VEXLUMSE-992231 format. One record per residue (C-alpha): x, y, z; residue in one letter. Coordinates in Angstrom, 1 decimal. Layout:
BEGIN
{rec {X; Y; Z}; 'A'},
...
// end
This chain:
BEGIN
{rec {23.1; 14.8; -13.5}; 'X'},
{rec {20.0; 12.3; -14.5}; 'X'},
{rec {16.6; 11.5; -12.6}; 'X'},
{rec {15.3; 8.1; -12.6}; 'X'},
{rec {11.9; 7.1; -11.9}; 'X'},
{rec {11.6; 3.5; -11.1}; 'X'},
{rec {8.7; 1.2; -10.0}; 'X'},
{rec {9.3; -1.9; -7.8}; 'X'},
{rec {7.1; -4.9; -6.6}; 'X'},
{rec {8.3; -6.3; -3.2}; 'X'},
{rec {7.3; -9.0; -0.7}; 'X'},
{rec {7.5; -7.3; 2.6}; 'X'},
{rec {7.0; -10.4; 4.7}; 'X'},
{rec {10.6; -10.3; 6.0}; 'X'},
{rec {11.4; -6.5; 6.0}; 'X'},
{rec {10.9; -3.7; 8.3}; 'X'},
{rec {8.9; -1.7; 5.9}; 'X'},
{rec {10.3; 0.2; 3.2}; 'X'},
{rec {11.9; 3.1; 4.7}; 'X'},
{rec {15.3; 3.0; 6.2}; 'X'},
{rec {15.4; 2.9; 9.9}; 'X'},
{rec {18.7; 2.7; 12.4}; 'X'},
{rec {19.9; -0.7; 12.5}; 'X'},
{rec {16.5; -2.2; 10.5}; 'X'},
{rec {16.2; -4.5; 7.6}; 'X'},
{rec {14.4; -2.4; 5.0}; 'X'},
{rec {13.4; -2.4; 1.3}; 'X'},
{rec {15.2; 1.0; 0.8}; 'X'},
{rec {18.5; -0.4; 2.3}; 'X'},
{rec {18.5; -3.3; -0.2}; 'X'},
{rec {17.7; -0.9; -3.3}; 'X'},
{rec {20.2; 1.6; -2.2}; 'X'},
{rec {22.9; -0.9; -1.7}; 'X'},
{rec {22.2; -2.4; -5.3}; 'X'},
{rec {22.6; 0.6; -6.8}; 'X'},
{rec {25.9; 1.5; -5.0}; 'X'},
{rec {27.0; -1.8; -6.2}; 'X'},
{rec {25.9; -1.0; -9.8}; 'X'},
{rec {27.3; 2.3; -9.9}; 'X'},
{rec {29.6; 3.0; -7.0}; 'X'},
{rec {27.3; 6.1; -6.1}; 'X'},
{rec {26.0; 6.5; -2.8}; 'X'},
{rec {22.3; 7.5; -3.2}; 'X'},
{rec {19.0; 8.1; -1.1}; 'X'},
{rec {16.0; 7.2; -3.1}; 'X'},
{rec {12.9; 9.0; -2.8}; 'X'},
{rec {9.7; 6.9; -2.5}; 'X'},
{rec {6.0; 7.6; -3.1}; 'X'},
{rec {5.4; 6.9; 0.5}; 'X'},
{rec {6.5; 4.4; 3.1}; 'X'},
{rec {5.3; 1.1; 3.8}; 'X'},
{rec {4.8; -0.7; 7.1}; 'X'},
{rec {6.6; -3.9; 8.3}; 'X'},
{rec {5.2; -6.7; 6.7}; 'X'},
{rec {3.1; -4.7; 3.9}; 'X'},
{rec {3.6; -5.6; 0.3}; 'X'},
{rec {4.1; -3.4; -3.0}; 'X'},
{rec {2.6; -4.2; -6.5}; 'X'},
{rec {3.6; -0.7; -7.7}; 'X'},
{rec {5.8; 1.3; -5.4}; 'X'},
{rec {7.3; 4.3; -7.0}; 'X'},
{rec {10.7; 5.8; -6.5}; 'X'},
{rec {13.3; 8.1; -7.9}; 'X'},
{rec {16.7; 9.2; -7.5}; 'X'},
{rec {19.5; 11.2; -9.0}; 'X'},
{rec {22.5; 9.7; -10.6}; 'X'},
{rec {25.6; 10.8; -12.7}; 'X'},
{rec {25.5; 7.2; -14.3}; 'X'},
{rec {25.6; 6.9; -18.0}; 'X'},
{rec {24.0; 3.2; -18.0}; 'X'},
{rec {21.4; 3.3; -20.8}; 'X'},
{rec {17.8; 3.4; -19.2}; 'X'},
{rec {17.1; -0.1; -20.8}; 'X'},
{rec {19.7; -1.9; -18.7}; 'X'},
{rec {18.8; -0.6; -15.3}; 'X'},
{rec {16.1; -3.1; -14.3}; 'X'},
{rec {18.1; -6.5; -15.2}; 'X'},
{rec {21.3; -4.9; -13.9}; 'X'},
{rec {19.7; -3.8; -10.6}; 'X'},
{rec {17.4; -7.2; -10.2}; 'X'},
{rec {20.6; -9.3; -10.3}; 'X'},
{rec {21.9; -7.6; -7.3}; 'X'},
{rec {18.7; -7.8; -5.5}; 'X'},
{rec {16.8; -10.4; -3.2}; 'X'},
{rec {14.1; -12.3; -5.1}; 'X'},
{rec {11.5; -11.1; -3.4}; 'X'},
{rec {12.1; -7.4; -4.5}; 'X'},
{rec {11.9; -6.6; -8.4}; 'X'},
{rec {12.4; -3.5; -10.4}; 'X'},
{rec {9.7; -3.6; -12.9}; 'X'},
{rec {10.3; -0.5; -15.0}; 'X'},
{rec {12.7; 2.5; -15.2}; 'X'},
{rec {12.5; 5.6; -17.4}; 'X'},
{rec {14.3; 9.1; -17.1}; 'X'},
{rec {12.1; 11.9; -15.9}; 'X'},
{rec {12.9; 15.5; -15.3}; 'X'},
{rec {15.0; 16.7; -12.5}; 'X'},
{rec {12.0; 18.3; -10.9}; 'X'},
{rec {10.2; 15.3; -10.7}; 'X'},
{rec {9.8; 14.0; -7.0}; 'X'},
{rec {8.3; 10.5; -6.2}; 'X'},
{rec {6.1; 11.7; -3.2}; 'X'},
{rec {5.0; 15.4; -4.1}; 'X'},
{rec {4.3; 14.7; -7.5}; 'X'},
{rec {2.0; 11.8; -6.8}; 'X'},
{rec {-1.7; 12.4; -7.6}; 'X'},
{rec {-3.1; 9.4; -6.1}; 'X'},
{rec {-2.5; 6.3; -4.6}; 'X'},
{rec {-4.3; 2.9; -4.5}; 'X'},
{rec {-4.1; 0.3; -1.9}; 'X'},
{rec {-5.8; -3.2; -1.7}; 'X'},
{rec {-6.4; -5.0; 1.6}; 'X'},
{rec {-7.5; -9.0; 1.1}; 'X'},
{rec {-9.2; -11.0; 3.5}; 'X'},
{rec {-9.7; -14.8; 3.0}; 'X'},
{rec {-13.2; -15.7; 4.5}; 'X'},
{rec {-13.1; -19.4; 3.9}; 'X'},
{rec {-13.1; -21.8; 6.7}; 'X'},
{rec {-9.4; -22.4; 6.2}; 'X'},
{rec {-6.3; -20.3; 5.2}; 'X'},
{rec {-4.6; -20.6; 1.9}; 'X'},
{rec {-1.3; -22.5; 2.3}; 'X'},
{rec {0.3; -20.7; -1.0}; 'X'},
{rec {-1.3; -17.2; -0.3}; 'X'},
{rec {-1.3; -17.1; 3.7}; 'X'},
{rec {1.4; -14.1; 3.4}; 'X'},
{rec {-0.9; -11.7; 1.4}; 'X'},
{rec {-4.1; -12.4; 3.1}; 'X'},
{rec {-6.0; -11.8; 6.5}; 'X'},
{rec {-7.6; -15.2; 7.2}; 'X'},
{rec {-10.9; -14.6; 8.8}; 'X'},
{rec {-12.7; -17.8; 9.4}; 'X'},
{rec {-16.2; -16.7; 10.7}; 'X'},
{rec {-19.2; -15.4; 8.6}; 'X'},
{rec {-18.9; -11.8; 7.4}; 'X'},
{rec {-22.0; -9.6; 6.2}; 'X'},
{rec {-20.3; -8.4; 3.1}; 'X'},
{rec {-23.1; -6.4; 1.6}; 'X'},
{rec {-23.0; -4.5; 5.1}; 'X'},
{rec {-19.3; -4.2; 4.9}; 'X'},
{rec {-19.7; -2.5; 1.0}; 'X'},
{rec {-22.1; -0.1; 2.4}; 'X'},
{rec {-20.0; 0.8; 5.3}; 'X'},
{rec {-16.9; 1.3; 2.8}; 'X'},
{rec {-19.1; 3.8; 0.8}; 'X'},
{rec {-19.6; 6.1; 4.0}; 'X'},
{rec {-15.7; 6.3; 4.1}; 'X'},
{rec {-15.3; 8.0; 0.6}; 'X'},
{rec {-14.9; 11.8; 0.7}; 'X'},
{rec {-12.8; 14.6; 2.4}; 'X'},
{rec {-12.7; 14.0; 6.1}; 'X'},
{rec {-10.3; 14.5; 8.9}; 'X'},
{rec {-9.6; 10.9; 9.3}; 'X'},
{rec {-8.1; 11.1; 12.9}; 'X'},
{rec {-10.3; 8.0; 13.8}; 'X'},
{rec {-8.6; 6.2; 11.3}; 'X'},
{rec {-5.1; 7.3; 12.1}; 'X'},
{rec {-2.3; 5.7; 14.4}; 'X'},
{rec {-1.9; 7.5; 17.7}; 'X'},
{rec {1.6; 7.9; 16.6}; 'X'},
{rec {0.9; 9.8; 13.7}; 'X'},
{rec {2.9; 13.2; 13.5}; 'X'},
{rec {1.0; 14.8; 10.7}; 'X'},
{rec {0.0; 18.4; 11.2}; 'X'},
{rec {-3.2; 17.7; 9.5}; 'X'},
{rec {-5.5; 14.6; 9.0}; 'X'},
{rec {-7.5; 15.8; 6.1}; 'X'},
{rec {-7.6; 13.5; 3.6}; 'X'},
{rec {-9.7; 12.7; 0.1}; 'X'},
{rec {-10.9; 9.1; -0.6}; 'X'},
{rec {-12.0; 9.3; -4.3}; 'X'},
{rec {-13.2; 6.0; -4.7}; 'X'},
{rec {-13.2; 2.6; -2.9}; 'X'},
{rec {-14.9; -0.6; -3.7}; 'X'},
{rec {-14.8; -4.5; -2.9}; 'X'},
{rec {-14.3; -7.5; -5.4}; 'X'},
{rec {-15.6; -10.8; -3.9}; 'X'},
{rec {-14.3; -13.7; -5.6}; 'X'},
{rec {-16.0; -16.9; -4.7}; 'X'},
{rec {-14.0; -19.2; -6.9}; 'X'},
{rec {-12.2; -20.7; -3.9}; 'X'},
{rec {-15.0; -21.5; -1.8}; 'X'},
{rec {-16.0; -25.1; -1.3}; 'X'},
{rec {-19.6; -25.7; -2.2}; 'X'},
{rec {-21.8; -26.7; 0.6}; 'X'},
{rec {-19.5; -25.4; 3.2}; 'X'},
{rec {-19.6; -21.8; 5.0}; 'X'},
{rec {-16.7; -20.6; 2.6}; 'X'},
{rec {-17.1; -17.0; 1.7}; 'X'},
{rec {-14.2; -16.7; -0.7}; 'X'},
{rec {-11.7; -13.9; -1.0}; 'X'},
{rec {-12.6; -10.4; -0.5}; 'X'},
{rec {-10.3; -7.9; -2.1}; 'X'},
{rec {-11.0; -4.1; -0.9}; 'X'},
{rec {-9.4; -1.2; -3.0}; 'X'},
{rec {-9.1; 2.2; -1.7}; 'X'},
{rec {-7.8; 5.3; -3.7}; 'X'},
{rec {-7.0; 8.5; -2.4}; 'X'},
{rec {-4.8; 11.6; -2.5}; 'X'},
{rec {-2.8; 10.6; 0.7}; 'X'},
{rec {-2.9; 8.1; 3.4}; 'X'},
{rec {-2.1; 8.5; 7.1}; 'X'},
{rec {-0.1; 6.0; 9.0}; 'X'},
{rec {-2.0; 2.7; 9.6}; 'X'},
{rec {-5.1; 4.4; 8.0}; 'X'},
{rec {-6.0; 1.8; 5.7}; 'X'},
{rec {-5.5; -1.1; 8.1}; 'X'},
{rec {-8.0; 0.7; 10.7}; 'X'},
{rec {-10.4; 1.0; 7.9}; 'X'},
{rec {-10.3; -2.8; 7.3}; 'X'},
{rec {-10.4; -3.4; 11.0}; 'X'},
{rec {-13.5; -1.2; 11.2}; 'X'},
{rec {-15.2; -2.7; 8.4}; 'X'},
{rec {-14.4; -6.4; 9.8}; 'X'},
{rec {-16.2; -5.1; 13.1}; 'X'},
{rec {-19.2; -4.3; 10.5}; 'X'},
{rec {-19.2; -7.4; 8.7}; 'X'},
{rec {-19.2; -9.3; 12.3}; 'X'},
{rec {-22.4; -7.2; 13.3}; 'X'},
{rec {-20.4; -5.5; 16.2}; 'X'},
{rec {-20.7; -2.1; 14.0}; 'X'},
{rec {-23.4; -0.8; 12.0}; 'X'},
{rec {-22.7; 0.6; 8.4}; 'X'},
{rec {-24.6; 3.8; 9.6}; 'X'},
{rec {-22.2; 4.1; 12.1}; 'X'},
{rec {-19.3; 5.0; 9.8}; 'X'},
{rec {-20.2; 8.7; 9.4}; 'X'},
{rec {-20.3; 9.0; 13.5}; 'X'},
{rec {-17.0; 7.2; 13.7}; 'X'},
{rec {-15.6; 9.8; 11.4}; 'X'},
{rec {-16.8; 12.7; 13.0}; 'X'},
{rec {-15.7; 11.8; 16.4}; 'X'},
{rec {-12.0; 12.3; 15.2}; 'X'},
{rec {-10.9; 9.9; 17.9}; 'X'},
{rec {-8.9; 6.6; 17.3}; 'X'},
{rec {-10.7; 5.0; 20.1}; 'X'},
{rec {-14.1; 5.4; 18.2}; 'X'},
{rec {-13.1; 2.9; 15.0}; 'X'},
{rec {-12.0; -0.5; 15.1}; 'X'},
{rec {-8.8; -2.2; 15.7}; 'X'},
{rec {-5.8; -2.1; 13.1}; 'X'},
{rec {-6.0; -5.2; 10.8}; 'X'},
{rec {-2.8; -7.3; 10.1}; 'X'},
{rec {-0.3; -5.8; 8.0}; 'X'},
{rec {0.3; -8.9; 5.8}; 'X'},
{rec {-3.2; -8.5; 4.0}; 'X'},
{rec {-2.3; -5.1; 2.4}; 'X'},
{rec {-0.3; -4.2; -0.7}; 'X'},
{rec {0.3; -0.6; -2.2}; 'X'},
{rec {-1.3; -1.3; -5.6}; 'X'},
{rec {-0.7; 1.5; -7.6}; 'X'},
{rec {0.4; 5.2; -7.8}; 'X'},
{rec {-0.6; 7.7; -10.0}; 'X'},
{rec {1.2; 10.7; -11.8}; 'X'},
{rec {0.6; 13.1; -14.7}; 'X'},
{rec {2.1; 11.8; -17.7}; 'X'},
{rec {3.3; 15.2; -18.6}; 'X'},
{rec {5.4; 15.4; -15.6}; 'X'},
{rec {7.2; 12.3; -16.5}; 'X'},
{rec {8.3; 13.4; -19.9}; 'X'},
{rec {11.5; 14.7; -21.0}; 'X'},
{rec {11.1; 17.3; -23.9}; 'X'},
{rec {13.8; 16.2; -26.6}; 'X'},
// end
């Protein structure tokens, strides 16, 4: 038996999230079907985490056990020829049987993108939340800094969350502001990328954080309100849930020693 570790990118626009759901169209369904078509095996892949409907991934990680003897260097091409063109396996390697994509993950980074120009970008509109009115970006940066730490993030969790604990650690969070797309002499503010790295995330957590940051940018909240919003441990204290298509699972981090097979 072999345990294979793979990294996949996908455009989540037309899917109902990553994880298999009864009667739904998911990323997991297509990957498992492609593995079956290649090997004849019926497998259940284990992902580093789920992503919601409409959310994208630059580097989602999954693993599965197989009895196939296909050389590791052939897996990516073989699976990609059997997958839709908006799902691409980027890399594959064999890992110890003890490796588990979710349990072995040390951190995850998400990126949320806001287009703060007057008009949407026709080519990137499926990957950006378009916000055409002015935002106070520096106040948003300050607010974001208050979200870093170890807290009970109930205020930033979906009311449907079933997790026993809402305590998580955000290791770092930062904004990158790109004004190259802004038209000079207009009210365009360019593109705002927000990155959040943590040991784990609750359902809708990053999207609620972003909805709250937008409220700060609009002047409806102040940056100094954030500690109180977190302390409230009440979903109604925070801002709305930002749209899904602005969110991308950016990267998942592992201890490289856990990925190595001793020869």
